[in-house]
BALOBA-1460 file (C-alpha; in Angstrom, 3 decimals):
// residues 339
<rec num="1" residu="m" x="211.672" y="178.222" z="122.926"/>
<rec num="2" residu="n" x="214.920" y="176.685" z="121.212"/>
<rec num="3" residu="l" x="215.694" y="173.665" z="119.251"/>
<rec num="4" residu="w" x="217.201" y="171.990" z="122.582"/>
<rec num="5" residu="h" x="214.334" y="172.902" z="125.119"/>
<rec num="6" residu="r" x="211.814" y="171.396" z="122.318"/>
<rec num="7" residu="i" x="213.658" y="167.868" z="121.921"/>
<rec num="8" residu="p" x="212.423" y="166.416" z="125.387"/>
<rec num="9" residu="h" x="208.757" y="167.492" z="124.348"/>
<rec num="10" residu="v" x="209.383" y="165.741" z="120.664"/>
<rec num="11" residu="l" x="211.055" y="162.765" z="122.199"/>
<rec num="12" residu="l" x="207.881" y="162.463" z="124.070"/>
<rec num="13" residu="l" x="205.730" y="162.493" z="121.328"/>
<rec num="14" residu="v" x="207.590" y="159.680" z="119.225"/>
<rec num="15" residu="i" x="207.170" y="157.973" z="122.726"/>
<rec num="16" residu="s" x="203.300" y="158.463" z="122.842"/>
<rec num="17" residu="i" x="203.119" y="157.224" z="119.152"/>
<rec num="18" residu="f" x="205.195" y="154.640" z="119.510"/>
<rec num="19" residu="l" x="203.108" y="153.270" z="122.811"/>
<rec num="20" residu="m" x="199.787" y="153.553" z="120.878"/>
<rec num="21" residu="g" x="200.859" y="151.748" z="118.032"/>
<rec num="22" residu="a" x="202.298" y="149.076" z="119.988"/>
<rec num="23" residu="s" x="198.761" y="148.944" z="122.226"/>
<rec num="24" residu="h" x="197.022" y="148.860" z="119.427"/>
<rec num="25" residu="s" x="199.060" y="146.136" z="117.455"/>
<rec num="26" residu="s" x="198.839" y="143.613" z="120.240"/>
<rec num="27" residu="t" x="195.213" y="144.224" z="121.069"/>
<rec num="28" residu="g" x="194.451" y="143.843" z="117.456"/>
<rec num="29" residu="a" x="196.200" y="140.083" z="117.713"/>
<rec num="30" residu="s" x="193.133" y="139.557" z="120.032"/>
<rec num="31" residu="h" x="190.383" y="140.486" z="117.728"/>
<rec num="32" residu="g" x="188.146" y="138.387" z="116.490"/>
<rec num="33" residu="i" x="185.029" y="136.409" z="116.349"/>
<rec num="34" residu="l" x="183.922" y="133.532" z="118.930"/>
<rec num="35" residu="l" x="182.349" y="130.539" z="117.392"/>
<rec num="36" residu="v" x="179.760" y="128.259" z="119.400"/>
<rec num="37" residu="v" x="178.488" y="124.914" z="118.180"/>
<rec num="38" residu="n" x="174.887" y="124.338" z="119.419"/>
<rec num="39" residu="k" x="174.686" y="120.465" z="119.447"/>
<rec num="40" residu="a" x="170.716" y="120.739" z="120.383"/>
<rec num="41" residu="d" x="169.793" y="123.284" z="117.645"/>
<rec num="42" residu="h" x="172.105" y="121.960" z="114.428"/>
<rec num="43" residu="t" x="173.880" y="125.442" z="114.508"/>
<rec num="44" residu="l" x="177.030" y="127.629" z="114.645"/>
<rec num="45" residu="s" x="176.880" y="130.515" z="117.107"/>
<rec num="46" residu="l" x="178.876" y="133.968" z="115.781"/>
<rec num="47" residu="v" x="179.595" y="135.733" z="118.849"/>
<rec num="48" residu="d" x="180.692" y="139.354" z="119.148"/>
<rec num="49" residu="p" x="182.649" y="139.070" z="122.120"/>
<rec num="50" residu="e" x="183.454" y="142.497" z="123.178"/>
<rec num="51" residu="a" x="179.402" y="143.244" z="122.993"/>
<rec num="52" residu="g" x="179.246" y="139.883" z="124.330"/>
<rec num="53" residu="r" x="175.917" y="139.028" z="122.154"/>
<rec num="54" residu="e" x="175.526" y="136.620" z="119.663"/>
<rec num="55" residu="m" x="175.329" y="138.016" z="115.892"/>
<rec num="56" residu="v" x="173.829" y="135.232" z="113.921"/>
<rec num="57" residu="a" x="173.317" y="131.812" z="114.454"/>
<rec num="58" residu="l" x="173.809" y="129.250" z="111.216"/>
<rec num="59" residu="p" x="172.398" y="126.191" z="110.431"/>
<rec num="60" residu="v" x="175.428" y="123.498" z="110.060"/>
<rec num="61" residu="g" x="173.358" y="120.089" z="108.614"/>
<rec num="62" residu="g" x="170.169" y="118.149" z="109.887"/>
<rec num="63" residu="i" x="172.395" y="116.200" z="111.971"/>
<rec num="64" residu="t" x="174.072" y="117.363" z="114.982"/>
<rec num="65" residu="a" x="177.794" y="119.251" z="114.864"/>
<rec num="66" residu="h" x="179.502" y="118.745" z="118.123"/>
<rec num="67" residu="e" x="183.193" y="121.008" z="117.302"/>
<rec num="68" residu="v" x="184.179" y="123.688" z="114.884"/>
<rec num="69" residu="a" x="188.142" y="124.739" z="113.496"/>
<rec num="70" residu="a" x="188.324" y="128.174" z="112.325"/>
<rec num="71" residu="s" x="190.972" y="128.450" z="109.495"/>
<rec num="72" residu="p" x="194.402" y="130.120" z="110.350"/>
<rec num="73" residu="d" x="193.583" y="133.326" z="108.295"/>
<rec num="74" residu="g" x="189.941" y="133.259" z="110.059"/>
<rec num="75" residu="k" x="187.716" y="133.253" z="106.771"/>
<rec num="76" residu="a" x="186.147" y="130.027" z="107.180"/>
<rec num="77" residu="a" x="184.451" y="128.089" z="109.699"/>
<rec num="78" residu="w" x="185.177" y="123.924" z="108.993"/>
<rec num="79" residu="v" x="182.479" y="121.963" z="111.210"/>
<rec num="80" residu="p" x="182.402" y="118.423" z="111.592"/>
<rec num="81" residu="i" x="178.763" y="116.757" z="111.540"/>
<rec num="82" residu="y" x="179.059" y="114.022" z="114.082"/>
<rec num="83" residu="g" x="175.604" y="112.604" z="114.060"/>
<rec num="84" residu="n" x="172.857" y="112.460" z="116.569"/>
<rec num="85" residu="s" x="174.375" y="109.878" z="119.799"/>
<rec num="86" residu="g" x="176.826" y="110.573" z="122.139"/>
<rec num="87" residu="v" x="180.342" y="109.107" z="121.807"/>
<rec num="88" residu="g" x="180.254" y="105.305" z="121.978"/>
<rec num="89" residu="r" x="176.872" y="105.241" z="121.482"/>
<rec num="90" residu="p" x="174.427" y="103.958" z="119.029"/>
<rec num="91" residu="g" x="172.526" y="106.357" z="117.026"/>
<rec num="92" residu="t" x="173.217" y="107.838" z="113.583"/>
<rec num="93" residu="d" x="176.843" y="108.341" z="112.186"/>
<rec num="94" residu="g" x="178.213" y="111.690" z="110.658"/>
<rec num="95" residu="a" x="179.724" y="111.348" z="106.960"/>
<rec num="96" residu="k" x="180.221" y="115.232" z="106.397"/>
<rec num="97" residu="l" x="182.090" y="118.815" z="106.944"/>
<rec num="98" residu="t" x="180.402" y="122.157" z="106.603"/>
<rec num="99" residu="v" x="182.562" y="124.860" z="105.326"/>
<rec num="100" residu="i" x="180.948" y="128.125" z="106.299"/>
<rec num="101" residu="d" x="182.021" y="131.661" z="104.946"/>
<rec num="102" residu="l" x="182.351" y="134.159" z="108.068"/>
<rec num="103" residu="a" x="182.137" y="137.338" z="105.479"/>
<rec num="104" residu="s" x="178.993" y="136.039" z="103.953"/>
<rec num="105" residu="r" x="177.415" y="134.131" z="106.498"/>
<rec num="106" residu="k" x="176.903" y="131.118" z="104.072"/>
<rec num="107" residu="t" x="177.494" y="127.263" z="103.659"/>
<rec num="108" residu="i" x="180.152" y="127.143" z="100.612"/>
<rec num="109" residu="d" x="180.806" y="123.427" z="100.573"/>
<rec num="110" residu="t" x="180.073" y="120.427" z="102.300"/>
<rec num="111" residu="l" x="182.914" y="117.420" z="102.298"/>
<rec num="112" residu="n" x="180.932" y="114.181" z="102.005"/>
<rec num="113" residu="f" x="183.463" y="111.229" z="103.009"/>
<rec num="114" residu="d" x="183.485" y="107.984" z="101.291"/>
<rec num="115" residu="e" x="182.181" y="106.094" z="104.877"/>
<rec num="116" residu="p" x="180.467" y="107.190" z="107.932"/>
<rec num="117" residu="t" x="183.043" y="107.974" z="110.467"/>
<rec num="118" residu="r" x="181.549" y="110.259" z="113.080"/>
<rec num="119" residu="p" x="183.978" y="112.908" z="112.387"/>
<rec num="120" residu="h" x="184.448" y="115.400" z="115.736"/>
<rec num="121" residu="c" x="187.395" y="117.147" z="116.855"/>
<rec num="122" residu="a" x="188.854" y="119.202" z="113.913"/>
<rec num="123" residu="l" x="192.373" y="121.497" z="114.463"/>
<rec num="124" residu="f" x="194.392" y="123.269" z="112.079"/>
<rec num="125" residu="g" x="198.207" y="122.164" z="112.148"/>
<rec num="126" residu="p" x="200.623" y="125.130" z="113.553"/>
<rec num="127" residu="r" x="203.129" y="124.685" z="110.847"/>
<rec num="128" residu="d" x="201.172" y="122.990" z="107.909"/>
<rec num="129" residu="g" x="198.286" y="124.173" z="107.598"/>
<rec num="130" residu="k" x="196.544" y="121.217" z="107.041"/>
<rec num="131" residu="l" x="193.102" y="120.439" z="108.897"/>
<rec num="132" residu="y" x="193.168" y="117.491" z="111.188"/>
<rec num="133" residu="l" x="190.079" y="115.205" z="112.229"/>
<rec num="134" residu="t" x="189.377" y="112.755" z="114.442"/>
<rec num="135" residu="a" x="187.583" y="109.965" z="112.909"/>
<rec num="136" residu="e" x="185.916" y="107.351" z="115.271"/>
<rec num="137" residu="l" x="184.670" y="104.943" z="113.523"/>
<rec num="138" residu="s" x="187.861" y="104.088" z="111.253"/>
<rec num="139" residu="r" x="190.085" y="104.871" z="114.537"/>
<rec num="140" residu="s" x="192.142" y="107.542" z="113.039"/>
<rec num="141" residu="i" x="192.830" y="111.064" z="111.997"/>
<rec num="142" residu="d" x="191.936" y="112.434" z="108.763"/>
<rec num="143" residu="r" x="194.368" y="114.887" z="107.332"/>
<rec num="144" residu="i" x="192.599" y="117.450" z="104.939"/>
<rec num="145" residu="d" x="193.934" y="119.607" z="102.497"/>
<rec num="146" residu="p" x="191.766" y="122.736" z="102.918"/>
<rec num="147" residu="a" x="193.087" y="124.342" z="99.583"/>
<rec num="148" residu="t" x="191.662" y="121.320" z="97.486"/>
<rec num="149" residu="r" x="189.470" y="120.264" z="100.054"/>
<rec num="150" residu="k" x="190.462" y="116.594" z="100.010"/>
<rec num="151" residu="i" x="191.570" y="113.975" z="102.747"/>
<rec num="152" residu="v" x="195.301" y="113.292" z="101.495"/>
<rec num="153" residu="d" x="196.248" y="111.265" z="104.620"/>
<rec num="154" residu="r" x="194.724" y="108.967" z="107.133"/>
<rec num="155" residu="i" x="196.935" y="108.659" z="110.439"/>
<rec num="156" residu="p" x="195.903" y="105.584" z="112.528"/>
<rec num="157" residu="t" x="195.189" y="105.433" z="116.213"/>
<rec num="158" residu="g" x="194.903" y="102.051" z="117.096"/>
<rec num="159" residu="e" x="191.919" y="102.588" z="119.181"/>
<rec num="160" residu="p" x="188.311" y="103.116" z="119.116"/>
<rec num="161" residu="e" x="186.227" y="106.222" z="119.849"/>
<rec num="162" residu="s" x="189.627" y="108.537" z="119.137"/>
<rec num="163" residu="h" x="187.162" y="111.424" z="120.064"/>
<rec num="164" residu="m" x="189.503" y="114.428" z="120.607"/>
<rec num="165" residu="l" x="193.326" y="115.570" z="119.654"/>
<rec num="166" residu="a" x="195.991" y="117.757" z="120.638"/>
<rec num="167" residu="i" x="199.015" y="119.129" z="118.835"/>
<rec num="168" residu="s" x="202.367" y="119.939" z="119.883"/>
<rec num="169" residu="s" x="202.965" y="123.708" z="118.846"/>
<rec num="170" residu="d" x="205.968" y="122.450" z="116.434"/>
<rec num="171" residu="g" x="203.258" y="120.420" z="114.596"/>
<rec num="172" residu="k" x="205.208" y="116.982" z="114.846"/>
<rec num="173" residu="r" x="202.910" y="115.025" z="117.793"/>
<rec num="174" residu="g" x="199.401" y="114.014" z="117.628"/>
<rec num="175" residu="y" x="198.035" y="112.793" z="121.019"/>
<rec num="176" residu="t" x="194.230" y="111.568" z="121.114"/>
<rec num="177" residu="a" x="191.786" y="110.789" z="124.188"/>
<rec num="178" residu="n" x="189.982" y="107.178" z="123.207"/>
<rec num="179" residu="v" x="187.264" y="107.177" z="125.157"/>
<rec num="180" residu="g" x="185.771" y="104.048" z="125.408"/>
<rec num="181" residu="s" x="189.530" y="101.874" z="125.368"/>
<rec num="182" residu="g" x="190.705" y="104.654" z="128.331"/>
<rec num="183" residu="t" x="193.599" y="105.518" z="126.540"/>
<rec num="184" residu="v" x="195.719" y="108.431" z="124.747"/>
<rec num="185" residu="s" x="197.355" y="107.733" z="121.086"/>
<rec num="186" residu="v" x="200.636" y="108.931" z="120.436"/>
<rec num="187" residu="l" x="201.151" y="110.077" z="116.570"/>
<rec num="188" residu="d" x="204.118" y="111.130" z="114.736"/>
<rec num="189" residu="l" x="202.127" y="113.466" z="112.561"/>
<rec num="190" residu="e" x="205.222" y="114.095" z="110.121"/>
<rec num="191" residu="h" x="205.703" y="110.360" z="109.679"/>
<rec num="192" residu="r" x="201.398" y="109.982" z="109.692"/>
<rec num="193" residu="t" x="202.393" y="106.570" z="112.086"/>
<rec num="194" residu="l" x="201.257" y="105.528" z="115.743"/>
<rec num="195" residu="l" x="204.106" y="105.627" z="118.123"/>
<rec num="196" residu="k" x="202.247" y="104.524" z="121.408"/>
<rec num="197" residu="v" x="199.039" y="103.442" z="122.984"/>
<rec num="198" residu="i" x="199.117" y="104.890" z="126.653"/>
<rec num="199" residu="p" x="196.900" y="103.018" z="129.039"/>
<rec num="200" residu="i" x="194.901" y="105.876" z="131.235"/>
<rec num="201" residu="s" x="191.916" y="104.674" z="133.185"/>
<rec num="202" residu="k" x="188.982" y="102.344" z="132.118"/>
<rec num="203" residu="t" x="187.200" y="105.514" z="130.352"/>
<rec num="204" residu="t" x="188.785" y="109.194" z="129.777"/>
<rec num="205" residu="q" x="187.873" y="112.199" z="128.085"/>
<rec num="206" residu="r" x="188.868" y="114.998" z="126.303"/>
<rec num="207" residu="i" x="192.730" y="116.110" z="126.095"/>
<rec num="208" residu="a" x="195.164" y="119.300" z="126.273"/>
<rec num="209" residu="i" x="198.505" y="120.092" z="125.989"/>
<rec num="210" residu="s" x="201.140" y="122.674" z="127.707"/>
<rec num="211" residu="p" x="202.502" y="125.477" z="126.055"/>
<rec num="212" residu="d" x="205.783" y="124.533" z="126.000"/>
<rec num="213" residu="d" x="204.761" y="120.920" z="125.028"/>
<rec num="214" residu="r" x="205.871" y="119.344" z="128.473"/>
<rec num="215" residu="w" x="202.421" y="117.570" z="129.716"/>
<rec num="216" residu="i" x="199.385" y="116.514" z="128.181"/>
<rec num="217" residu="f" x="196.582" y="116.552" z="130.343"/>
<rec num="218" residu="t" x="193.511" y="113.605" z="130.172"/>
<rec num="219" residu="a" x="190.409" y="113.086" z="132.528"/>
<rec num="220" residu="d" x="189.896" y="109.982" z="134.466"/>
<rec num="221" residu="q" x="186.077" y="109.506" z="133.758"/>
<rec num="222" residu="t" x="186.355" y="106.850" z="136.920"/>
<rec num="223" residu="k" x="187.460" y="109.113" z="139.514"/>
<rec num="224" residu="p" x="187.875" y="112.908" z="139.944"/>
<rec num="225" residu="e" x="191.338" y="112.841" z="138.539"/>
<rec num="226" residu="l" x="193.271" y="114.230" z="136.088"/>
<rec num="227" residu="a" x="196.242" y="112.196" z="134.414"/>
<rec num="228" residu="v" x="199.089" y="114.146" z="133.703"/>
<rec num="229" residu="i" x="201.488" y="112.498" z="130.703"/>
<rec num="230" residu="e" x="205.216" y="113.441" z="130.225"/>
<rec num="231" residu="a" x="205.765" y="113.997" z="126.583"/>
<rec num="232" residu="a" x="209.330" y="113.118" z="126.841"/>
<rec num="233" residu="t" x="208.312" y="109.940" z="127.871"/>
<rec num="234" residu="d" x="204.996" y="109.425" z="126.666"/>
<rec num="235" residu="t" x="204.263" y="108.210" z="130.192"/>
<rec num="236" residu="v" x="201.733" y="108.873" z="132.811"/>
<rec num="237" residu="s" x="203.794" y="110.662" z="135.579"/>
<rec num="238" residu="k" x="201.257" y="112.252" z="137.317"/>
<rec num="239" residu="r" x="197.611" y="111.808" z="138.387"/>
<rec num="240" residu="v" x="196.192" y="115.202" z="140.035"/>
<rec num="241" residu="p" x="193.200" y="114.483" z="142.410"/>
<rec num="242" residu="l" x="190.309" y="117.631" z="141.807"/>
<rec num="243" residu="p" x="187.253" y="118.285" z="144.042"/>
<rec num="244" residu="d" x="184.879" y="116.489" z="140.974"/>
<rec num="245" residu="f" x="184.870" y="114.850" z="137.623"/>
<rec num="246" residu="a" x="186.956" y="116.697" z="135.143"/>
<rec num="247" residu="f" x="185.960" y="117.009" z="131.319"/>
<rec num="248" residu="g" x="187.471" y="120.051" z="129.131"/>
<rec num="249" residu="t" x="190.910" y="121.539" z="130.101"/>
<rec num="250" residu="a" x="192.988" y="124.237" z="128.467"/>
<rec num="251" residu="s" x="195.998" y="126.030" z="129.480"/>
<rec num="252" residu="t" x="196.731" y="129.639" z="129.500"/>
<rec num="253" residu="h" x="199.176" y="130.644" z="127.035"/>
<rec num="254" residu="d" x="201.708" y="131.990" z="129.611"/>
<rec num="255" residu="g" x="201.609" y="128.188" z="131.214"/>
<rec num="256" residu="r" x="201.137" y="129.014" z="134.575"/>
<rec num="257" residu="w" x="197.348" y="127.695" z="134.780"/>
<rec num="258" residu="l" x="195.454" y="124.845" z="133.473"/>
<rec num="259" residu="l" x="191.257" y="125.312" z="133.406"/>
<rec num="260" residu="i" x="189.365" y="122.150" z="134.097"/>
<rec num="261" residu="t" x="185.335" y="121.863" z="133.550"/>
<rec num="262" residu="q" x="183.537" y="119.956" z="135.952"/>
<rec num="263" residu="p" x="180.067" y="119.619" z="134.435"/>
<rec num="264" residu="r" x="178.525" y="117.769" z="137.597"/>
<rec num="265" residu="s" x="179.042" y="120.283" z="139.782"/>
<rec num="266" residu="s" x="178.623" y="123.589" z="137.731"/>
<rec num="267" residu="k" x="181.981" y="124.499" z="138.248"/>
<rec num="268" residu="v" x="185.361" y="125.332" z="136.762"/>
<rec num="269" residu="a" x="188.536" y="124.280" z="138.688"/>
<rec num="270" residu="v" x="191.784" y="125.851" z="137.989"/>
<rec num="271" residu="l" x="195.431" y="124.187" z="138.479"/>
<rec num="272" residu="n" x="198.340" y="125.850" z="139.375"/>
<rec num="273" residu="l" x="201.159" y="124.122" z="136.888"/>
<rec num="274" residu="e" x="203.833" y="124.483" z="138.645"/>
<rec num="275" residu="t" x="202.740" y="122.705" z="142.197"/>
<rec num="276" residu="m" x="199.881" y="120.581" z="140.183"/>
<rec num="277" residu="k" x="197.642" y="122.098" z="142.990"/>
<rec num="278" residu="v" x="193.952" y="123.410" z="142.307"/>
<rec num="279" residu="e" x="194.027" y="126.723" z="143.860"/>
<rec num="280" residu="k" x="190.905" y="128.203" z="142.265"/>
<rec num="281" residu="i" x="187.264" y="126.880" z="142.066"/>
<rec num="282" residu="i" x="184.464" y="129.243" z="139.956"/>
<rec num="283" residu="d" x="181.069" y="128.928" z="139.679"/>
<rec num="284" residu="v" x="179.816" y="128.775" z="136.070"/>
<rec num="285" residu="p" x="176.208" y="128.188" z="134.361"/>
<rec num="286" residu="p" x="175.374" y="124.057" z="134.331"/>
<rec num="287" residu="a" x="176.803" y="121.786" z="132.745"/>
<rec num="288" residu="p" x="180.191" y="123.291" z="131.481"/>
<rec num="289" residu="q" x="181.817" y="121.675" z="128.903"/>
<rec num="290" residu="e" x="185.041" y="123.142" z="126.473"/>
<rec num="291" residu="i" x="187.205" y="125.913" z="127.558"/>
<rec num="292" residu="l" x="188.942" y="128.544" z="124.752"/>
<rec num="293" residu="i" x="191.742" y="130.655" z="125.941"/>
<rec num="294" residu="r" x="191.295" y="133.953" z="124.250"/>
<rec num="295" residu="p" x="194.729" y="134.800" z="121.932"/>
<rec num="296" residu="d" x="195.438" y="137.538" z="124.483"/>
<rec num="297" residu="n" x="195.682" y="135.077" z="127.575"/>
<rec num="298" residu="q" x="192.631" y="137.820" z="129.138"/>
<rec num="299" residu="v" x="189.663" y="135.905" z="128.992"/>
<rec num="300" residu="a" x="188.534" y="132.443" z="128.801"/>
<rec num="301" residu="y" x="184.936" y="131.143" z="127.338"/>
<rec num="302" residu="i" x="183.367" y="128.261" z="128.650"/>
<rec num="303" residu="s" x="180.556" y="126.297" z="126.860"/>
<rec num="304" residu="c" x="177.774" y="125.541" z="129.095"/>
<rec num="305" residu="d" x="175.476" y="122.903" z="127.796"/>
<rec num="306" residu="r" x="172.332" y="123.388" z="129.848"/>
<rec num="307" residu="s" x="172.453" y="127.079" z="130.029"/>
<rec num="308" residu="k" x="172.419" y="127.775" z="126.477"/>
<rec num="309" residu="q" x="175.156" y="130.410" z="127.470"/>
<rec num="310" residu="v" x="179.189" y="130.798" z="127.092"/>
<rec num="311" residu="a" x="181.098" y="132.356" z="130.473"/>
<rec num="312" residu="a" x="183.756" y="134.649" z="129.804"/>
<rec num="313" residu="i" x="185.876" y="134.256" z="132.666"/>
<rec num="314" residu="n" x="188.228" y="137.192" z="133.372"/>
<rec num="315" residu="l" x="191.988" y="135.700" z="133.688"/>
<rec num="316" residu="s" x="193.398" y="138.848" z="136.079"/>
<rec num="317" residu="t" x="190.147" y="138.723" z="138.718"/>
<rec num="318" residu="w" x="189.020" y="134.759" z="138.047"/>
<rec num="319" residu="k" x="185.714" y="136.346" z="137.776"/>
<rec num="320" residu="v" x="182.927" y="135.669" z="135.466"/>
<rec num="321" residu="d" x="182.667" y="139.145" z="133.280"/>
<rec num="322" residu="k" x="179.727" y="137.937" z="131.016"/>
<rec num="323" residu="l" x="177.301" y="134.912" z="130.298"/>
<rec num="324" residu="i" x="176.883" y="135.111" z="126.312"/>
<rec num="325" residu="d" x="173.381" y="133.791" z="125.329"/>
<rec num="326" residu="v" x="174.057" y="131.595" z="122.521"/>
<rec num="327" residu="g" x="171.760" y="127.791" z="121.108"/>
<rec num="328" residu="g" x="171.112" y="124.928" z="123.014"/>
<rec num="329" residu="g" x="173.729" y="122.507" z="123.855"/>
<rec num="330" residu="a" x="176.780" y="125.113" z="123.589"/>
<rec num="331" residu="d" x="179.760" y="122.379" z="123.164"/>
<rec num="332" residu="g" x="182.670" y="123.474" z="120.837"/>
<rec num="333" residu="l" x="184.651" y="127.165" z="120.448"/>
<rec num="334" residu="a" x="186.844" y="128.285" z="118.147"/>
<rec num="335" residu="w" x="188.376" y="131.563" z="117.852"/>
<rec num="336" residu="a" x="187.997" y="133.403" z="114.359"/>
<rec num="337" residu="v" x="190.889" y="135.668" z="114.045"/>
<rec num="338" residu="q" x="189.790" y="139.001" z="111.875"/>
<rec num="339" residu="h" x="192.152" y="141.286" z="110.618"/>
């Protein structure tokens, strides 16, 4: 065979190698550990998502944790210790943040705050790398430097029970769901200021933002309805009727769908973000809470409080592919990228 006849075979080999590398790169980006906070057990589950099994459950403190954040490098889990009560209810007020090294599976630090604040939702800023932490009792967001593990700023929300936080993709805006006052606070994260408080309902729960930063979603707790805030105007522009009361929400990374947990009926509703209509209903184990969309946009993980399980929904078939056993009171979720 002369050189000219061999060229097509060589090109085919080169193309094959390239595609294999591209495939490896795309799947590698989604490789990670699923982190699950178990409220009732006071533990953090480390889950192998491919095998669909809990690898270990680590203690996080003597009183209840609800949420968890994974550091951007995937090396540590940051677990706020909230306290042993529901939001707005009497009980122990948490004042700590536990830091766990995921390689050694050991607690490497505990941040003790000056006062009880009921620290709850923790998120790393997408641009500045700082940890943002809701502090319900101080009506604020604490901004923590993960290098020094110190609070460097406190951003006022102007409202009590600022329970959950969503951050825009450019890191400039923050939005808190203020449960008891039924409002959403709009924060300028660059200048550490409160811009506006948006009334929603008598009570609201949880908050999420669309990937294009256009919409902010929160769940009305007085009726089966989703409030949709338009970020350009910071006003409620739509109210979407739902089959049942909503709780946690999360958008797929392509911006096509919003998944909504419905704890009372043990279902997940799927909202088409173009039509703002519910198009799918998925059965899951009792009391679904939080939603995490895997980085590759292939799977949604749903923590299910009463069943001690996480449901893995295939986003191509819209079926529950796996039920992963974790601890009691499964709630907060995070994805720790592994390189």
